[in-house]
C-alpha positions as CSV (number, residue, x, y, z in Angstrom):
1,M,-0.2,-0.2,0.1
2,K,1.4,3.4,-1.2
3,T,1.1,6.6,0.9
4,H,-1.2,9.1,-0.7
5,T,1.2,12.7,-1.2
6,V,-0.9,16.0,-2.0
7,K,0.3,17.8,-5.0
8,A,0.5,21.7,-5.8
9,G,-2.3,21.0,-8.4
10,D,-4.8,19.1,-6.3
11,I,-4.8,22.1,-3.4
12,T,-7.9,24.1,-3.0
13,H,-8.1,27.3,-0.7
14,E,-11.4,28.0,1.1
15,W,-12.3,31.3,2.5
16,Y,-13.3,31.4,6.2
17,L,-14.8,34.1,8.4
18,V,-14.4,34.6,12.0
19,D,-16.4,36.9,14.3
20,A,-14.1,38.0,16.9
21,T,-17.1,39.8,19.2
22,D,-16.3,38.6,22.7
23,K,-14.0,35.7,22.1
24,P,-10.5,35.4,24.1
25,L,-7.4,36.6,22.2
26,G,-5.6,33.7,22.4
27,R,-8.3,31.3,21.5
28,L,-9.0,32.8,18.7
29,A,-5.3,33.0,17.5
30,C,-4.7,29.6,18.2
31,E,-8.2,28.2,15.9
32,V,-7.3,30.7,13.2
33,A,-3.7,29.9,12.7
34,K,-5.1,25.7,13.0
35,V,-6.9,26.6,9.7
36,L,-4.4,28.6,8.0
37,R,-2.1,25.9,8.2
38,G,-4.4,23.3,6.8
39,K,-4.4,21.6,10.5
40,H,-8.5,21.1,10.2
41,R,-7.7,19.1,7.2
42,A,-7.1,15.0,6.4
43,E,-4.6,15.6,4.0
44,F,-2.4,17.9,6.0
45,S,1.3,17.8,5.7
46,P,3.3,20.2,7.5
47,H,6.2,21.2,4.3
48,L,3.2,22.2,2.5
49,D,1.0,25.6,2.2
50,L,-2.5,23.6,2.5
51,G,-4.6,26.2,4.6
52,D,-7.0,28.3,3.7
53,H,-8.0,32.3,3.6
54,V,-9.3,33.4,7.2
55,I,-11.4,36.8,7.4
56,V,-11.6,38.4,10.8
57,V,-14.1,40.7,11.5
58,N,-14.9,42.8,14.4
59,A,-11.5,42.9,16.0
60,D,-11.9,45.8,18.4
61,K,-14.4,44.0,20.5
62,I,-12.1,40.7,21.3
63,H,-12.0,39.9,25.1
64,L,-8.8,40.1,27.0
65,S,-9.1,38.4,30.3
66,G,-8.3,40.1,33.8
67,R,-6.1,43.0,34.0
68,K,-4.3,42.6,30.8
69,M,-5.6,45.6,29.3
70,D,-3.5,47.5,31.8
71,Q,-0.6,44.8,32.1
72,K,0.2,43.4,28.5
73,V,3.0,45.5,26.6
74,Y,4.4,44.9,23.3
75,Y,7.9,45.6,23.2
76,S,9.6,46.8,19.7
77,Y,13.5,47.5,19.7
78,S,14.7,49.4,16.7
79,G,18.6,48.2,17.4
80,Y,19.9,51.7,18.6
81,Q,20.8,52.8,22.0
82,S,17.6,53.8,23.7
83,G,15.3,52.5,20.7
84,L,13.5,49.9,23.3
85,K,9.3,51.4,22.8
86,V,7.0,50.2,25.0
87,R,3.7,50.4,24.5
88,R,0.2,48.6,26.4
89,I,-1.9,46.9,24.5
90,S,-5.1,49.6,25.6
91,E,-2.7,51.8,23.6
92,V,-2.4,49.5,20.5
93,M,-6.1,48.6,20.3
94,A,-6.9,52.3,20.3
95,K,-4.7,53.1,17.6
96,D,-5.0,49.6,15.5
97,P,-7.1,47.2,16.8
98,T,-6.0,44.8,13.8
99,R,-2.6,44.8,14.8
100,V,-3.1,42.8,18.1
101,V,-4.9,40.0,16.4
102,R,-2.1,39.6,13.5
103,H,0.3,39.9,16.3
104,A,-1.0,37.0,18.4
105,V,-2.0,34.7,15.4
106,K,1.8,35.4,13.8
107,G,2.9,34.1,17.3
108,M,1.1,30.7,16.9
109,L,2.7,30.0,13.7
110,P,5.7,28.2,13.2
111,T,8.5,30.3,12.6
112,N,9.6,29.0,9.3
113,R,9.5,30.1,5.5
114,L,5.7,29.3,5.6
115,R,4.7,31.6,8.0
116,A,5.3,34.7,5.8
117,R,3.2,33.2,3.5
118,L,0.2,31.8,5.4
119,L,-0.1,35.8,6.8
120,K,-0.7,37.1,3.6
121,K,-4.1,34.4,3.9
122,L,-4.6,36.3,7.0
123,K,-7.3,39.5,6.3
124,V,-8.0,41.2,9.7
125,Y,-10.8,44.3,9.8
126,A,-11.6,46.6,13.1
127,G,-15.4,46.5,12.2
128,P,-17.8,44.3,10.8
129,E,-17.4,45.5,6.9
130,H,-14.9,43.6,4.4
131,P,-14.4,43.6,0.8
132,H,-14.1,39.9,-0.1
133,K,-17.9,39.3,0.0
134,A,-17.1,38.3,-3.7
135,Q,-15.1,35.2,-2.4
136,Q,-18.1,33.8,-0.6
137,P,-16.6,33.3,2.8
138,K,-18.3,30.2,5.0
139,D,-18.9,31.3,8.4
140,F,-16.2,29.5,10.8
141,S,-17.2,29.0,14.6
142,F,-15.6,27.5,17.5
143,G,-16.6,27.4,21.1
144,N,-15.5,29.9,23.9
């Protein structure tokens, strides 16, 4: 008996719509990363891009437990002396809530050559509207 391997021509990418309203950030990022990698499919292979496109709407309404809005911080370092920037998650959410979701999903993906390609298939929007209606995305729901 031979093992079936998926070829590049056999791969079909679907579109899924995820509503982030009152979803915990970590659980949302975990489920979205799973769909982006293609782990929800039976023919999953870690070296191939089998994942689907994911549209996340209402990113400004995600839920953070505890006092994370005040205590969780993001660090960015420019490489120069005194080039460390420290921002609270509340400041980042006020400026651009899509960055928080994108950063969380990026942290759930493996650090290899596929990560940049997988992140291109993630579309995050702060409000309920998105310009991908022509792709006819399917609703993707998961439990809290």
